C-alpha positions as CSV (number, residue, x, y, z in Angstrom):
1,M,313.1,79.1,32.5
2,N,313.4,82.7,33.7
3,H,313.9,83.1,37.5
4,D,314.5,86.0,39.8
5,P,316.6,85.1,42.9
6,N,315.2,88.1,44.8
7,C,311.6,87.3,44.1
8,I,309.5,85.9,47.0
9,F,307.3,83.9,44.7
10,C,310.3,82.4,42.9
11,K,311.7,81.4,46.3
12,I,308.3,79.8,47.2
13,V,308.5,77.8,44.0
14,E,312.0,76.6,44.9
15,G,310.9,75.6,48.4
16,K,313.2,78.2,50.0
17,I,310.2,79.8,51.6
18,P,307.5,77.5,53.0
19,S,303.9,77.7,51.6
20,R,300.7,75.7,51.8
21,K,300.8,74.1,48.4
22,V,297.5,73.6,46.5
23,Y,299.0,72.4,43.2
24,E,302.2,71.9,41.3
25,D,303.3,70.8,37.9
26,D,306.2,71.6,35.6
27,E,305.0,75.1,34.8
28,I,302.4,76.1,37.4
29,F,302.4,76.5,41.2
30,A,299.4,77.3,43.4
31,F,299.5,78.0,47.1
32,H,297.3,79.5,49.9
33,D,297.4,83.2,50.5
34,I,299.1,84.0,53.8
35,N,296.5,86.9,54.4
36,P,293.3,85.5,53.0
37,W,290.4,87.8,52.1
38,A,287.9,85.0,51.7
39,P,287.2,81.6,53.1
40,V,289.0,80.1,50.1
41,H,291.9,82.2,48.9
42,F,294.9,80.9,47.0
43,L,297.3,82.1,44.3
44,V,298.1,80.5,41.0
45,I,301.5,81.5,39.5
46,P,303.6,80.5,36.6
47,K,306.9,79.0,37.7
48,E,308.7,81.1,35.2
49,H,309.3,84.6,36.5
50,I,307.0,86.8,34.5
51,T,306.7,90.2,36.1
52,S,303.0,90.8,35.4
53,I,300.2,90.3,32.9
54,A,301.5,93.4,31.1
55,H,304.7,91.3,30.5
56,L,303.0,88.4,28.8
57,E,304.2,87.4,25.3
58,D,302.6,85.3,22.6
59,R,304.7,82.4,23.7
60,H,302.8,82.4,27.1
61,A,299.4,81.8,25.5
62,A,299.3,78.1,26.1
63,L,300.5,78.5,29.7
64,M,297.9,81.1,30.5
65,G,295.2,78.9,28.9
66,R,296.3,76.0,31.1
67,I,296.1,78.3,34.2
68,M,292.6,79.5,33.3
69,L,291.4,75.9,32.8
70,L,293.0,74.7,36.0
71,I,291.5,77.4,38.2
72,P,287.9,76.1,38.4
73,K,289.2,72.6,39.3
74,L,291.4,74.0,42.1
75,A,288.6,76.2,43.3
76,A,286.3,73.2,43.7
77,Q,289.1,71.1,45.3
78,E,289.7,73.9,47.8
79,G,286.1,74.2,48.8
80,C,284.3,76.7,46.5
81,N,280.7,75.8,46.0
82,P,279.7,74.9,42.5
83,Y,278.4,77.3,39.8
84,P,275.9,79.0,39.6
85,E,275.0,79.4,43.2
86,G,278.6,79.2,44.4
87,G,281.6,80.3,42.4
88,F,284.8,82.2,42.9
89,R,286.5,85.4,41.9
90,I,289.8,85.8,40.1
91,V,292.0,88.9,40.3
92,S,295.4,89.7,38.9
93,N,296.7,93.1,40.1
94,T,299.0,94.6,37.5
95,G,301.4,97.5,38.1
96,A,301.4,100.1,40.9
97,E,298.1,101.7,40.0
98,G,296.6,98.2,39.8
99,G,297.7,97.3,43.3
100,Q,300.4,94.8,42.4
101,E,302.6,94.2,45.5
102,V,304.7,91.2,44.3
103,Q,306.4,91.7,40.9
104,H,305.6,88.1,39.7
105,L,302.5,87.4,37.8
106,H,299.9,85.9,40.1
107,I,296.2,85.2,40.0
108,H,294.2,85.4,43.2
109,V,291.4,82.9,43.4
110,M,288.8,83.7,46.1
111,G,285.6,82.1,47.0
112,G,283.3,80.7,49.7
113,A,280.4,82.2,51.5
114,R,280.1,86.0,51.4
115,P,280.5,88.6,52.7
116,W,284.3,88.6,52.5
117,K,286.4,90.9,54.5
118,R,287.5,92.8,51.4
119,G,287.4,92.5,47.6
C-alpha cells in the first residue's frame, strides 16, 4: 500500500498523531475533524496515500464505492438526523483552486442542525 511518511493523514492512520477515530478497517479510516464546521464533522480517508480525487485510478473503484456506502452509516452513527428531514453534506476539496489543504484524498462529512458556521 502506498504511504507518504511526511503526510499528516498517513501519520494519523499509523497512530503517530492522535485522532478521535470514528471507523477503521483494512482500507478505510475515519476520524473527527479538529476544526469542525458543523455539529457533526468527520473525515473519511483511504489508508492508501492517494493525493486527491484527481489521482484516482480504475483500481480504486471498489474502494471509493465502499467509502460512499459507508458514509451514510457513519453519519447516522455520529448523530446526523435521518433523511429526508435530516441528512449530511459530503465535500472533497481537490487541488489548490479546490481548496485542498492536505494532499491526501479525504472526504468531509458534515451534518447536524443548521446553520453551520461555514460551508
